PyMOL Python script that loads the backbone (N, CA, C, O; Angstrom):
from pymol import cmd

cmd.read_pdbstr("""\
ATOM      1  N   MET A   1      14.917   8.866  11.685  1.00  0.00           N
ATOM      2  CA  MET A   1      15.179   7.928  11.441  1.00  0.00           C
ATOM      3  C   MET A   1      14.014   7.551  10.384  1.00  0.00           C
ATOM      4  O   MET A   1      12.857   7.969  10.443  1.00  0.00           O
ATOM      5  N   THR A   2      14.589   6.607   9.322  1.00  0.00           N
ATOM      6  CA  THR A   2      13.601   6.066   8.399  1.00  0.00           C
ATOM      7  C   THR A   2      12.244   5.567   9.382  1.00  0.00           C
ATOM      8  O   THR A   2      12.007   5.865  10.553  1.00  0.00           O
ATOM      9  N   PRO A   3      11.471   4.707   8.442  1.00  0.00           N
ATOM     10  CA  PRO A   3      10.457   3.966   8.964  1.00  0.00           C
ATOM     11  C   PRO A   3      10.905   2.348   9.176  1.00  0.00           C
ATOM     12  O   PRO A   3      10.327   1.563   9.927  1.00  0.00           O
ATOM     13  N   THR A   4      12.168   2.023   8.264  1.00  0.00           N
ATOM     14  CA  THR A   4      12.716   0.981   8.375  1.00  0.00           C
ATOM     15  C   THR A   4      13.960   1.070   9.528  1.00  0.00           C
ATOM     16  O   THR A   4      14.642   0.046   9.571  1.00  0.00           O
ATOM     17  N   GLY A   5      14.267   1.917  10.265  1.00  0.00           N
ATOM     18  CA  GLY A   5      15.068   1.620  11.469  1.00  0.00           C
ATOM     19  C   GLY A   5      16.384   2.665  10.657  1.00  0.00           C
ATOM     20  O   GLY A   5      17.437   2.559  11.286  1.00  0.00           O
ATOM     21  N   LYS A   6      16.477   3.429   9.664  1.00  0.00           N
ATOM     22  CA  LYS A   6      17.791   3.411   9.151  1.00  0.00           C
ATOM     23  C   LYS A   6      17.912   4.964   9.406  1.00  0.00           C
ATOM     24  O   LYS A   6      16.945   5.699   9.606  1.00  0.00           O
ATOM     25  N   VAL A   7      19.163   5.341   9.374  1.00  0.00           N
ATOM     26  CA  VAL A   7      19.311   6.875   9.701  1.00  0.00           C
ATOM     27  C   VAL A   7      18.880   7.550   8.055  1.00  0.00           C
ATOM     28  O   VAL A   7      19.282   7.224   6.938  1.00  0.00           O
ATOM     29  N   ASP A   8      17.975   8.522   8.462  1.00  0.00           N
ATOM     30  CA  ASP A   8      17.543   9.575   7.288  1.00  0.00           C
ATOM     31  C   ASP A   8      18.777  10.459   7.131  1.00  0.00           C
ATOM     32  O   ASP A   8      19.177  11.179   8.046  1.00  0.00           O
ATOM     33  N   ARG A   9      19.189  10.403   6.294  1.00  0.00           N
ATOM     34  CA  ARG A   9      20.636  11.308   5.827  1.00  0.00           C
ATOM     35  C   ARG A   9      20.322  12.787   5.127  1.00  0.00           C
ATOM     36  O   ARG A   9      20.950  13.845   5.088  1.00  0.00           O
ATOM     37  N   ILE A  10      18.962  12.314   4.560  1.00  0.00           N
ATOM     38  CA  ILE A  10      18.799  13.672   4.101  1.00  0.00           C
ATOM     39  C   ILE A  10      18.135  15.242   4.894  1.00  0.00           C
ATOM     40  O   ILE A  10      17.912  16.413   4.587  1.00  0.00           O
ATOM     41  N   HIS A  11      18.021  14.280   6.126  1.00  0.00           N
ATOM     42  CA  HIS A  11      17.355  15.086   7.186  1.00  0.00           C
ATOM     43  C   HIS A  11      18.556  15.538   8.288  1.00  0.00           C
ATOM     44  O   HIS A  11      18.340  16.209   9.297  1.00  0.00           O
ATOM     45  N   LEU A  12      19.976  14.973   7.829  1.00  0.00           N
ATOM     46  CA  LEU A  12      21.172  15.443   8.686  1.00  0.00           C
ATOM     47  C   LEU A  12      21.561  16.791   8.722  1.00  0.00           C
ATOM     48  O   LEU A  12      21.380  17.329   7.630  1.00  0.00           O
ATOM     49  N   PRO A  13      21.968  17.435   9.467  1.00  0.00           N
ATOM     50  CA  PRO A  13      22.676  18.696   9.217  1.00  0.00           C
ATOM     51  C   PRO A  13      23.911  18.373   8.775  1.00  0.00           C
ATOM     52  O   PRO A  13      24.637  17.405   8.999  1.00  0.00           O
ATOM     53  N   PRO A  14      24.056  19.548   7.968  1.00  0.00           N
ATOM     54  CA  PRO A  14      25.344  19.345   7.483  1.00  0.00           C
ATOM     55  C   PRO A  14      26.569  19.322   8.170  1.00  0.00           C
ATOM     56  O   PRO A  14      26.442  19.820   9.289  1.00  0.00           O
ATOM     57  N   PRO A  15      27.725  18.927   7.921  1.00  0.00           N
ATOM     58  CA  PRO A  15      28.792  18.584   8.955  1.00  0.00           C
ATOM     59  C   PRO A  15      29.809  19.788   8.811  1.00  0.00           C
ATOM     60  O   PRO A  15      30.213  20.412   7.830  1.00  0.00           O
ATOM     61  N   ASN A  16      30.052  19.867  10.086  1.00  0.00           N
ATOM     62  CA  ASN A  16      30.836  21.205  10.977  1.00  0.00           C
ATOM     63  C   ASN A  16      32.363  21.053  10.676  1.00  0.00           C
ATOM     64  O   ASN A  16      33.128  20.909  11.629  1.00  0.00           O
ATOM     65  N   PHE A  17      32.754  21.073   9.632  1.00  0.00           N
ATOM     66  CA  PHE A  17      34.009  20.615   9.200  1.00  0.00           C
ATOM     67  C   PHE A  17      35.201  21.629  10.157  1.00  0.00           C
ATOM     68  O   PHE A  17      36.335  21.158  10.240  1.00  0.00           O
ATOM     69  N   ASP A  18      34.993  22.657  10.684  1.00  0.00           N
ATOM     70  CA  ASP A  18      35.590  23.780  11.402  1.00  0.00           C
ATOM     71  C   ASP A  18      35.876  23.137  12.744  1.00  0.00           C
ATOM     72  O   ASP A  18      36.982  23.296  13.260  1.00  0.00           O
ATOM     73  N   GLU A  19      34.710  22.248  13.474  1.00  0.00           N
ATOM     74  CA  GLU A  19      34.640  21.806  14.453  1.00  0.00           C
ATOM     75  C   GLU A  19      35.579  20.625  14.720  1.00  0.00           C
ATOM     76  O   GLU A  19      36.361  20.337  15.627  1.00  0.00           O
ATOM     77  N   ILE A  20      35.099  19.918  13.295  1.00  0.00           N
ATOM     78  CA  ILE A  20      35.659  18.550  13.697  1.00  0.00           C
ATOM     79  C   ILE A  20      37.163  18.580  13.665  1.00  0.00           C
ATOM     80  O   ILE A  20      37.883  17.902  14.398  1.00  0.00           O
ATOM     81  N   SER A  21      37.651  19.597  12.567  1.00  0.00           N
ATOM     82  CA  SER A  21      39.408  19.736  12.418  1.00  0.00           C
ATOM     83  C   SER A  21      40.054  20.063  13.893  1.00  0.00           C
ATOM     84  O   SER A  21      41.067  19.546  14.365  1.00  0.00           O
ATOM     85  N   LYS A  22      39.106  21.174  14.573  1.00  0.00           N
ATOM     86  CA  LYS A  22      39.602  21.593  15.783  1.00  0.00           C
ATOM     87  C   LYS A  22      39.470  20.381  16.940  1.00  0.00           C
ATOM     88  O   LYS A  22      40.196  20.225  17.921  1.00  0.00           O
ATOM     89  N   SER A  23      38.647  19.802  16.640  1.00  0.00           N
ATOM     90  CA  SER A  23      38.407  18.210  17.516  1.00  0.00           C
ATOM     91  C   SER A  23      39.208  17.579  17.468  1.00  0.00           C
ATOM     92  O   SER A  23      39.631  16.943  18.434  1.00  0.00           O
ATOM     93  N   LEU A  24      39.706  17.548  16.256  1.00  0.00           N
ATOM     94  CA  LEU A  24      41.148  16.078  15.938  1.00  0.00           C
ATOM     95  C   LEU A  24      42.600  16.928  16.175  1.00  0.00           C
ATOM     96  O   LEU A  24      43.644  16.280  16.112  1.00  0.00           O
ATOM     97  N   ASP A  25      42.645  18.166  16.405  1.00  0.00           N
ATOM     98  CA  ASP A  25      43.817  18.745  16.619  1.00  0.00           C
ATOM     99  C   ASP A  25      44.039  18.934  18.006  1.00  0.00           C
ATOM    100  O   ASP A  25      45.206  19.124  18.350  1.00  0.00           O
ATOM    101  N   ASP A  26      42.982  18.917  19.037  1.00  0.00           N
ATOM    102  CA  ASP A  26      42.828  18.842  20.010  1.00  0.00           C
ATOM    103  C   ASP A  26      43.350  17.482  20.875  1.00  0.00           C
ATOM    104  O   ASP A  26      44.287  17.356  21.664  1.00  0.00           O
ATOM    105  N   ASP A  27      42.467  16.644  20.448  1.00  0.00           N
ATOM    106  CA  ASP A  27      42.935  14.936  20.618  1.00  0.00           C
ATOM    107  C   ASP A  27      44.373  14.785  20.126  1.00  0.00           C
ATOM    108  O   ASP A  27      45.055  13.937  20.701  1.00  0.00           O
ATOM    109  N   ARG A  28      44.802  15.334  19.361  1.00  0.00           N
ATOM    110  CA  ARG A  28      45.950  14.600  18.536  1.00  0.00           C
ATOM    111  C   ARG A  28      47.287  14.636  19.811  1.00  0.00           C
ATOM    112  O   ARG A  28      48.231  13.852  19.912  1.00  0.00           O
ATOM    113  N   SER A  29      46.989  15.696  20.583  1.00  0.00           N
ATOM    114  CA  SER A  29      48.231  15.795  21.702  1.00  0.00           C
ATOM    115  C   SER A  29      47.890  14.547  22.561  1.00  0.00           C
ATOM    116  O   SER A  29      48.742  13.676  22.734  1.00  0.00           O
ATOM    117  N   LEU A  30      46.575  14.451  23.131  1.00  0.00           N
ATOM    118  CA  LEU A  30      46.386  13.390  24.164  1.00  0.00           C
ATOM    119  C   LEU A  30      46.661  11.980  23.829  1.00  0.00           C
ATOM    120  O   LEU A  30      46.813  11.095  24.671  1.00  0.00           O
ATOM    121  N   ILE A  31      46.730  11.784  22.258  1.00  0.00           N
ATOM    122  CA  ILE A  31      47.109  10.264  22.144  1.00  0.00           C
ATOM    123  C   ILE A  31      48.682   9.899  21.364  1.00  0.00           C
ATOM    124  O   ILE A  31      49.200   8.878  20.912  1.00  0.00           O
ATOM    125  N   SER A  32      49.085  11.338  21.498  1.00  0.00           N
ATOM    126  CA  SER A  32      50.710  11.257  20.701  1.00  0.00           C
ATOM    127  C   SER A  32      51.499   9.856  21.560  1.00  0.00           C
ATOM    128  O   SER A  32      51.941   8.901  20.920  1.00  0.00           O
ATOM    129  N   SER A  33      51.565   9.927  22.882  1.00  0.00           N
ATOM    130  CA  SER A  33      52.437   9.459  23.411  1.00  0.00           C
ATOM    131  C   SER A  33      51.694   7.928  23.410  1.00  0.00           C
ATOM    132  O   SER A  33      52.562   7.056  23.426  1.00  0.00           O
ATOM    133  N   LEU A  34      50.795   7.567  23.400  1.00  0.00           N
ATOM    134  CA  LEU A  34      50.030   6.197  23.068  1.00  0.00           C
ATOM    135  C   LEU A  34      50.624   5.802  21.364  1.00  0.00           C
ATOM    136  O   LEU A  34      51.028   4.660  21.147  1.00  0.00           O
ATOM    137  N   GLU A  35      50.621   6.543  20.575  1.00  0.00           N
ATOM    138  CA  GLU A  35      50.991   6.369  19.141  1.00  0.00           C
ATOM    139  C   GLU A  35      52.425   5.952  19.120  1.00  0.00           C
ATOM    140  O   GLU A  35      52.873   5.022  18.449  1.00  0.00           O
ATOM    141  N   GLU A  36      53.252   6.903  20.098  1.00  0.00           N
ATOM    142  CA  GLU A  36      54.506   6.649  20.189  1.00  0.00           C
ATOM    143  C   GLU A  36      54.887   5.432  20.634  1.00  0.00           C
ATOM    144  O   GLU A  36      55.852   4.955  20.037  1.00  0.00           O
ATOM    145  N   LYS A  37      54.360   4.712  21.611  1.00  0.00           N
ATOM    146  CA  LYS A  37      54.548   3.381  22.186  1.00  0.00           C
ATOM    147  C   LYS A  37      54.181   2.513  21.370  1.00  0.00           C
ATOM    148  O   LYS A  37      54.912   1.548  21.149  1.00  0.00           O
ATOM    149  N   LEU A  38      53.024   2.652  20.769  1.00  0.00           N
ATOM    150  CA  LEU A  38      52.391   1.528  19.822  1.00  0.00           C
ATOM    151  C   LEU A  38      53.248   1.637  18.601  1.00  0.00           C
ATOM    152  O   LEU A  38      53.631   0.533  18.213  1.00  0.00           O
ATOM    153  N   SER A  39      53.623   2.562  17.945  1.00  0.00           N
ATOM    154  CA  SER A  39      54.812   2.342  16.825  1.00  0.00           C
ATOM    155  C   SER A  39      56.049   1.580  17.008  1.00  0.00           C
ATOM    156  O   SER A  39      56.532   0.752  16.237  1.00  0.00           O
ATOM    157  N   THR A  40      56.588   2.064  18.384  1.00  0.00           N
ATOM    158  CA  THR A  40      57.583   1.361  18.884  1.00  0.00           C
ATOM    159  C   THR A  40      57.636  -0.116  18.823  1.00  0.00           C
ATOM    160  O   THR A  40      58.503  -0.773  18.246  1.00  0.00           O
ATOM    161  N   ILE A  41      56.276  -0.721  19.697  1.00  0.00           N
ATOM    162  CA  ILE A  41      56.318  -1.995  19.530  1.00  0.00           C
ATOM    163  C   ILE A  41      56.252  -2.594  17.972  1.00  0.00           C
ATOM    164  O   ILE A  41      56.796  -3.601  17.521  1.00  0.00           O
ATOM    165  N   ILE A  42      55.393  -1.620  17.315  1.00  0.00           N
ATOM    166  CA  ILE A  42      55.238  -2.414  16.117  1.00  0.00           C
ATOM    167  C   ILE A  42      56.725  -2.610  15.172  1.00  0.00           C
ATOM    168  O   ILE A  42      57.217  -3.610  14.650  1.00  0.00           O
ATOM    169  N   THR A  43      57.141  -1.259  15.221  1.00  0.00           N
ATOM    170  CA  THR A  43      58.474  -1.350  14.727  1.00  0.00           C
ATOM    171  C   THR A  43      59.300  -2.281  14.946  1.00  0.00           C
ATOM    172  O   THR A  43      59.755  -2.917  13.995  1.00  0.00           O
ATOM    173  N   GLU A  44      59.735  -2.610  16.484  1.00  0.00           N
ATOM    174  CA  GLU A  44      60.617  -3.714  16.962  1.00  0.00           C
ATOM    175  C   GLU A  44      59.937  -5.053  16.344  1.00  0.00           C
ATOM    176  O   GLU A  44      60.502  -5.845  15.590  1.00  0.00           O
ATOM    177  N   THR A  45      58.734  -5.131  16.776  1.00  0.00           N
ATOM    178  CA  THR A  45      58.050  -6.601  16.635  1.00  0.00           C
ATOM    179  C   THR A  45      57.679  -7.348  14.978  1.00  0.00           C
ATOM    180  O   THR A  45      57.157  -8.407  14.629  1.00  0.00           O
ATOM    181  N   PHE A  46      58.208  -6.273  14.320  1.00  0.00           N
ATOM    182  CA  PHE A  46      58.111  -6.661  12.810  1.00  0.00           C
ATOM    183  C   PHE A  46      59.232  -6.349  12.322  1.00  0.00           C
ATOM    184  O   PHE A  46      59.263  -6.259  11.095  1.00  0.00           O
ATOM    185  N   GLY A  47      60.182  -6.152  12.894  1.00  0.00           N
ATOM    186  CA  GLY A  47      61.587  -5.689  12.333  1.00  0.00           C
ATOM    187  C   GLY A  47      61.437  -4.992  11.167  1.00  0.00           C
ATOM    188  O   GLY A  47      61.753  -5.450  10.069  1.00  0.00           O
ATOM    189  N   LEU A  48      60.872  -3.680  11.389  1.00  0.00           N
ATOM    190  CA  LEU A  48      60.884  -2.368  10.413  1.00  0.00           C
ATOM    191  C   LEU A  48      62.262  -1.982  10.598  1.00  0.00           C
ATOM    192  O   LEU A  48      62.816  -2.324  11.643  1.00  0.00           O
ATOM    193  N   THR A  49      62.940  -1.268   9.664  1.00  0.00           N
ATOM    194  CA  THR A  49      64.064  -0.545   9.909  1.00  0.00           C
ATOM    195  C   THR A  49      63.701   0.980   9.753  1.00  0.00           C
ATOM    196  O   THR A  49      64.578   1.791   9.455  1.00  0.00           O
ATOM    197  N   CYS A  50      62.454   1.340   9.950  1.00  0.00           N
ATOM    198  CA  CYS A  50      61.830   2.922   9.753  1.00  0.00           C
ATOM    199  C   CYS A  50      62.091   3.421  11.163  1.00  0.00           C
ATOM    200  O   CYS A  50      62.215   2.515  11.986  1.00  0.00           O
ATOM    201  N   SER A  51      62.206   4.684  11.634  1.00  0.00           N
ATOM    202  CA  SER A  51      62.145   4.620  13.078  1.00  0.00           C
ATOM    203  C   SER A  51      60.316   5.006  13.231  1.00  0.00           C
ATOM    204  O   SER A  51      59.457   5.375  12.430  1.00  0.00           O
ATOM    205  N   PRO A  52      60.338   4.632  14.946  1.00  0.00           N
ATOM    206  CA  PRO A  52      58.583   4.385  15.203  1.00  0.00           C
ATOM    207  C   PRO A  52      57.954   5.913  14.106  1.00  0.00           C
ATOM    208  O   PRO A  52      57.140   5.838  13.185  1.00  0.00           O
ATOM    209  N   SER A  53      58.616   7.092  14.584  1.00  0.00           N
ATOM    210  CA  SER A  53      58.000   8.454  14.244  1.00  0.00           C
ATOM    211  C   SER A  53      57.489   8.690  12.970  1.00  0.00           C
ATOM    212  O   SER A  53      56.575   9.455  12.661  1.00  0.00           O
ATOM    213  N   SER A  54      58.549   7.540  11.842  1.00  0.00           N
ATOM    214  CA  SER A  54      58.346   8.065  10.623  1.00  0.00           C
ATOM    215  C   SER A  54      57.172   6.715  10.109  1.00  0.00           C
ATOM    216  O   SER A  54      57.220   6.422   8.914  1.00  0.00           O
ATOM    217  N   LEU A  55      56.176   5.948  10.987  1.00  0.00           N
ATOM    218  CA  LEU A  55      55.619   4.920  10.634  1.00  0.00           C
ATOM    219  C   LEU A  55      54.369   5.385  10.221  1.00  0.00           C
ATOM    220  O   LEU A  55      53.752   6.116  10.996  1.00  0.00           O
ATOM    221  N   ASN A  56      53.905   5.107   9.188  1.00  0.00           N
ATOM    222  CA  ASN A  56      52.674   5.550   8.401  1.00  0.00           C
ATOM    223  C   ASN A  56      51.565   4.981   9.036  1.00  0.00           C
ATOM    224  O   ASN A  56      51.325   3.777   8.945  1.00  0.00           O
ATOM    225  N   ILE A  57      50.719   5.933   9.811  1.00  0.00           N
ATOM    226  CA  ILE A  57      49.400   5.508  10.674  1.00  0.00           C
ATOM    227  C   ILE A  57      48.714   4.951  10.120  1.00  0.00           C
ATOM    228  O   ILE A  57      48.205   3.970  10.661  1.00  0.00           O
ATOM    229  N   ASP A  58      48.390   5.274   8.872  1.00  0.00           N
ATOM    230  CA  ASP A  58      47.285   4.872   8.022  1.00  0.00           C
ATOM    231  C   ASP A  58      47.652   3.219   7.091  1.00  0.00           C
ATOM    232  O   ASP A  58      46.824   2.656   6.376  1.00  0.00           O
ATOM    233  N   ALA A  59      49.098   2.706   7.359  1.00  0.00           N
ATOM    234  CA  ALA A  59      49.393   1.322   7.058  1.00  0.00           C
ATOM    235  C   ALA A  59      48.595   0.423   7.493  1.00  0.00           C
ATOM    236  O   ALA A  59      48.087   0.653   8.591  1.00  0.00           O
ATOM    237  N   THR A  60      48.241  -0.834   6.808  1.00  0.00           N
ATOM    238  CA  THR A  60      47.918  -1.702   7.441  1.00  0.00           C
ATOM    239  C   THR A  60      48.832  -3.083   7.613  1.00  0.00           C
ATOM    240  O   THR A  60      49.695  -3.286   6.759  1.00  0.00           O
ATOM    241  N   PHE A  61      48.708  -3.784   8.411  1.00  0.00           N
ATOM    242  CA  PHE A  61      49.507  -4.520   8.821  1.00  0.00           C
ATOM    243  C   PHE A  61      50.239  -5.299   7.713  1.00  0.00           C
ATOM    244  O   PHE A  61      51.416  -5.626   7.862  1.00  0.00           O
ATOM    245  N   ALA A  62      49.510  -5.607   6.553  1.00  0.00           N
ATOM    246  CA  ALA A  62      50.075  -6.209   5.582  1.00  0.00           C
ATOM    247  C   ALA A  62      50.939  -5.170   4.963  1.00  0.00           C
ATOM    248  O   ALA A  62      51.926  -5.590   4.358  1.00  0.00           O
ATOM    249  N   GLU A  63      50.791  -4.205   4.997  1.00  0.00           N
ATOM    250  CA  GLU A  63      51.623  -3.359   4.188  1.00  0.00           C
ATOM    251  C   GLU A  63      52.994  -3.133   4.889  1.00  0.00           C
ATOM    252  O   GLU A  63      54.073  -2.733   4.450  1.00  0.00           O
ATOM    253  N   LEU A  64      52.644  -3.470   5.954  1.00  0.00           N
ATOM    254  CA  LEU A  64      53.999  -3.232   7.032  1.00  0.00           C
ATOM    255  C   LEU A  64      54.705  -4.627   7.055  1.00  0.00           C
ATOM    256  O   LEU A  64      55.610  -4.921   7.836  1.00  0.00           O
ATOM    257  N   GLY A  65      54.266  -5.308   6.263  1.00  0.00           N
ATOM    258  CA  GLY A  65      55.088  -6.628   6.249  1.00  0.00           C
ATOM    259  C   GLY A  65      55.035  -7.848   7.236  1.00  0.00           C
ATOM    260  O   GLY A  65      55.837  -8.747   7.485  1.00  0.00           O
ATOM    261  N   ALA A  66      53.672  -7.507   7.745  1.00  0.00           N
ATOM    262  CA  ALA A  66      53.620  -8.401   9.224  1.00  0.00           C
ATOM    263  C   ALA A  66      53.079  -9.737   9.042  1.00  0.00           C
ATOM    264  O   ALA A  66      52.020  -9.972   8.460  1.00  0.00           O
ATOM    265  N   SER A  67      54.002 -10.775   9.666  1.00  0.00           N
ATOM    266  CA  SER A  67      52.775 -12.084   9.477  1.00  0.00           C
ATOM    267  C   SER A  67      51.886 -12.301  11.080  1.00  0.00           C
ATOM    268  O   SER A  67      52.013 -11.772  12.185  1.00  0.00           O
ATOM    269  N   SER A  68      51.156 -13.136  10.632  1.00  0.00           N
ATOM    270  CA  SER A  68      50.427 -13.549  11.653  1.00  0.00           C
ATOM    271  C   SER A  68      51.055 -13.686  13.069  1.00  0.00           C
ATOM    272  O   SER A  68      50.353 -13.187  13.949  1.00  0.00           O
ATOM    273  N   LEU A  69      52.434 -14.353  13.566  1.00  0.00           N
ATOM    274  CA  LEU A  69      53.148 -14.223  14.540  1.00  0.00           C
ATOM    275  C   LEU A  69      53.576 -12.679  14.769  1.00  0.00           C
ATOM    276  O   LEU A  69      53.569 -12.236  15.917  1.00  0.00           O
ATOM    277  N   GLY A  70      53.821 -12.139  14.050  1.00  0.00           N
ATOM    278  CA  GLY A  70      54.475 -10.684  14.451  1.00  0.00           C
ATOM    279  C   GLY A  70      53.001 -10.058  14.844  1.00  0.00           C
ATOM    280  O   GLY A  70      53.200  -9.307  15.798  1.00  0.00           O
ATOM    281  N   ILE A  71      51.801 -10.061  14.546  1.00  0.00           N
ATOM    282  CA  ILE A  71      50.858  -9.391  14.817  1.00  0.00           C
ATOM    283  C   ILE A  71      50.528 -10.005  16.453  1.00  0.00           C
ATOM    284  O   ILE A  71      50.324  -9.157  17.321  1.00  0.00           O
ATOM    285  N   ILE A  72      50.493 -11.122  16.743  1.00  0.00           N
ATOM    286  CA  ILE A  72      49.980 -11.821  17.890  1.00  0.00           C
ATOM    287  C   ILE A  72      51.034 -11.522  18.835  1.00  0.00           C
ATOM    288  O   ILE A  72      50.571 -11.319  19.958  1.00  0.00           O
ATOM    289  N   LYS A  73      52.523 -11.408  18.753  1.00  0.00           N
ATOM    290  CA  LYS A  73      53.630 -10.754  19.436  1.00  0.00           C
ATOM    291  C   LYS A  73      53.254  -9.254  20.106  1.00  0.00           C
ATOM    292  O   LYS A  73      53.163  -8.939  21.293  1.00  0.00           O
ATOM    293  N   ALA A  74      53.063  -8.404  18.814  1.00  0.00           N
ATOM    294  CA  ALA A  74      52.779  -7.004  19.197  1.00  0.00           C
ATOM    295  C   ALA A  74      51.510  -7.021  20.218  1.00  0.00           C
ATOM    296  O   ALA A  74      51.441  -6.484  21.324  1.00  0.00           O
ATOM    297  N   LEU A  75      50.413  -7.878  19.455  1.00  0.00           N
ATOM    298  CA  LEU A  75      49.460  -7.862  20.830  1.00  0.00           C
ATOM    299  C   LEU A  75      49.321  -7.907  22.007  1.00  0.00           C
ATOM    300  O   LEU A  75      48.619  -7.281  22.801  1.00  0.00           O
ATOM    301  N   SER A  76      50.572  -9.285  22.157  1.00  0.00           N
ATOM    302  CA  SER A  76      50.966  -9.775  23.329  1.00  0.00           C
ATOM    303  C   SER A  76      51.673  -8.237  24.352  1.00  0.00           C
ATOM    304  O   SER A  76      51.480  -7.840  25.501  1.00  0.00           O
ATOM    305  N   LEU A  77      52.412  -7.816  23.346  1.00  0.00           N
ATOM    306  CA  LEU A  77      53.219  -6.632  24.244  1.00  0.00           C
ATOM    307  C   LEU A  77      52.164  -5.643  24.422  1.00  0.00           C
ATOM    308  O   LEU A  77      52.195  -5.160  25.554  1.00  0.00           O
ATOM    309  N   ILE A  78      51.253  -5.188  23.686  1.00  0.00           N
ATOM    310  CA  ILE A  78      50.357  -4.277  24.023  1.00  0.00           C
ATOM    311  C   ILE A  78      49.747  -4.368  25.470  1.00  0.00           C
ATOM    312  O   ILE A  78      49.692  -3.519  26.360  1.00  0.00           O
ATOM    313  N   ARG A  79      49.372  -5.474  25.427  1.00  0.00           N
ATOM    314  CA  ARG A  79      48.526  -6.058  26.628  1.00  0.00           C
ATOM    315  C   ARG A  79      49.187  -5.973  27.989  1.00  0.00           C
ATOM    316  O   ARG A  79      48.732  -5.526  29.043  1.00  0.00           O
ATOM    317  N   GLN A  80      50.885  -6.740  27.600  1.00  0.00           N
ATOM    318  CA  GLN A  80      51.726  -6.540  28.959  1.00  0.00           C
ATOM    319  C   GLN A  80      51.845  -5.203  29.459  1.00  0.00           C
ATOM    320  O   GLN A  80      52.074  -4.935  30.638  1.00  0.00           O
ATOM    321  N   GLN A  81      51.626  -4.074  28.210  1.00  0.00           N
ATOM    322  CA  GLN A  81      52.256  -2.519  28.999  1.00  0.00           C
ATOM    323  C   GLN A  81      50.850  -2.288  29.306  1.00  0.00           C
ATOM    324  O   GLN A  81      50.842  -1.142  29.755  1.00  0.00           O
ATOM    325  N   LYS A  82      49.976  -2.615  29.314  1.00  0.00           N
ATOM    326  CA  LYS A  82      48.455  -2.357  29.219  1.00  0.00           C
ATOM    327  C   LYS A  82      48.135  -0.896  28.557  1.00  0.00           C
ATOM    328  O   LYS A  82      47.995   0.221  29.054  1.00  0.00           O
ATOM    329  N   LEU A  83      48.087  -1.340  27.366  1.00  0.00           N
ATOM    330  CA  LEU A  83      48.185  -0.261  26.336  1.00  0.00           C
ATOM    331  C   LEU A  83      46.869  -0.014  25.625  1.00  0.00           C
ATOM    332  O   LEU A  83      46.499   1.028  25.084  1.00  0.00           O
ATOM    333  N   ALA A  84      45.988  -1.623  25.769  1.00  0.00           N
ATOM    334  CA  ALA A  84      44.978  -1.746  25.208  1.00  0.00           C
ATOM    335  C   ALA A  84      43.244  -1.272  26.036  1.00  0.00           C
ATOM    336  O   ALA A  84      42.108  -1.300  25.563  1.00  0.00           O
ATOM    337  N   GLY A  85      43.768  -0.864  27.439  1.00  0.00           N
ATOM    338  CA  GLY A  85      43.248  -0.433  28.021  1.00  0.00           C
ATOM    339  C   GLY A  85      41.872  -1.649  28.683  1.00  0.00           C
ATOM    340  O   GLY A  85      42.205  -2.699  29.233  1.00  0.00           O
ATOM    341  N   SER A  86      40.607  -1.317  28.526  1.00  0.00           N
ATOM    342  CA  SER A  86      39.897  -2.375  28.750  1.00  0.00           C
ATOM    343  C   SER A  86      39.087  -2.694  27.380  1.00  0.00           C
ATOM    344  O   SER A  86      38.135  -3.475  27.373  1.00  0.00           O
ATOM    345  N   HIS A  87      39.515  -2.072  26.314  1.00  0.00           N
ATOM    346  CA  HIS A  87      39.024  -2.731  25.137  1.00  0.00           C
ATOM    347  C   HIS A  87      39.529  -4.172  24.826  1.00  0.00           C
ATOM    348  O   HIS A  87      40.613  -4.382  25.371  1.00  0.00           O
ATOM    349  N   SER A  88      39.064  -5.196  24.123  1.00  0.00           N
ATOM    350  CA  SER A  88      39.652  -6.190  23.642  1.00  0.00           C
ATOM    351  C   SER A  88      40.257  -5.874  22.658  1.00  0.00           C
ATOM    352  O   SER A  88      39.653  -5.022  22.007  1.00  0.00           O
ATOM    353  N   VAL A  89      41.514  -6.282  22.104  1.00  0.00           N
ATOM    354  CA  VAL A  89      42.531  -6.192  21.095  1.00  0.00           C
ATOM    355  C   VAL A  89      42.629  -7.447  20.314  1.00  0.00           C
ATOM    356  O   VAL A  89      43.452  -7.545  19.404  1.00  0.00           O
TER     357      VAL A  89
END
""", "prot")
cmd.dss("prot")
cmd.show_as("cartoon", "prot")
cmd.util.cbc("prot")
cmd.orient("prot")
């Protein structure tokens, strides 16, 4: 930490990209069923014609053509199916 309380990036160790990649690969299977459920909700709620599996995970709601009402409906379904966990969505 710097005297001002910020992270001293100069003294951080370099990232281990092999470990990060392995970690991401390991976690991928753990979230795929959640992603599948969420993408199904999103495609149905927003009226998208693509299949849930082809939904771009990096797309924003605006890029998907979502309206504010569509987002509220999707969040409601996510909460009803308890996909949000204990985090506020």
